[in-house]
N, C-alpha and C positions, 0 to 999 in steps of 0.2 A: 703237298703240304710244306715241304722245305722251301719251295718258292715263296710262299707266303711269309714264312719265318725270315728268309733273307730280305724280302721286301720291307718287312717291319723293322728289321735290324738296320737296313739302309736309312729308313726314315729316322730311326732313333739316333743313329750316328750323325746324320746331317743336322738334326735338332741340337745334339750335344755340341757340334761345331758352331752353330749359330749362337748358342748361349755364351760362347767364349768371347763374343764381340765386346762385352763389357768387362772382361778380365784385364788386369794390369799387364799381363804377358800373354796376349792371345795367339801369337803366331804359332808357337810350338803346338799348343792344344788344338787349334783349328786344323793344322796340318795332320795331326794324328787322327783326329776324329773324321776328317774328310777322307783320309786314306782308308780308314776302316769302312767308311760308307762306300767307297769305290770298290773295295774288295767284296763287300756284301752285295752290291749291285751287280758286280760281275758274276757272282755265284747265282744270283737271282735269274740272270739271263743265260746261265749255263756256261759261263766262261771263267776259267781259273786264271787269275792274274798273279802268276807265281812271283815275279820280281817285286811287284808292289806288295804282295803278301809278306815276303821276307823283310823288306824295308819297314813295313808297318810293325811286324813282330819285333824288330830291333828297336824301333822308336818306343814301343809300348814297354818293353823290358827296361830300357834306359829310364823312362819316366817312372816306372815302378820302383826302381832302385834309388832314384833321386828323391822321390817323395816318401820312401820307406821310413827314414828316421823320424819324419814328422808324424807319421801314423803311429809309430811307437810312442812318441810323446803324447799323442791324442789318447791312446789307451792307458798310458801311465797316469795321465791327469784325471782319468775317470770322470770326465765332464762330457758325457755322451750326448746330452741334449744340445751342446754348443754347436754341433754340426748343422743344426737347423736355424741357428741365429745368424746375425751378421758377424763378419770377420772384424777382428781388432788386433792392434799391435800386442795386446796382452795375451792373445791366444793365436799365435801364428800357425799352430798345428792344425787349425780348422781347415785352412786352405789345402794343406798337404793331405789331410784325410779325404777331402772332397776330390782332389785330383787323383789320389790313389783309387778311390771308388770308381770314378769314371774309366780310368785305365784298366781297372780290374774287369769291368764289364766287357771292354774290347778284348782283353786278353782271354777271357773265357770263350767268347765267340770265336776268336781265331784258333784257340786250342781245339775247339770242337770241330770246326769246319776246315781249318787250314793246317792242321798238325802234320799232314803228309808233306806239305810244302817245306815245312821247317825241318824235315828229316825224321819226324816221328811216324810210326806206323799206327794206323787206325785198327781197332779191333774188328 
């Protein structure tokens, strides 16, 4: 059952990387999502890519910290439907909220399946 979950996660993260092709700053986001996809693919095939997992965790944490202030602005603005609309200069927090959301998905996946690699003990 976990093989199927890892396979679906691999596809999700590859799709997330492909979506970044139209982003103004695609390189970082594509690398993060592709790294997440490779970690998931490795787990799907029974291989734990420890070094890549650690690097991916570091990139995800850095991205969460960088986009964090924009997410706070998003929640402070209480303009929750704006996340579904187009981005504009008047609402720069929309991109930060979207970026944070994508990274949060990768972070949850890595925390659940790669926590041991990062030095955390699984229950």
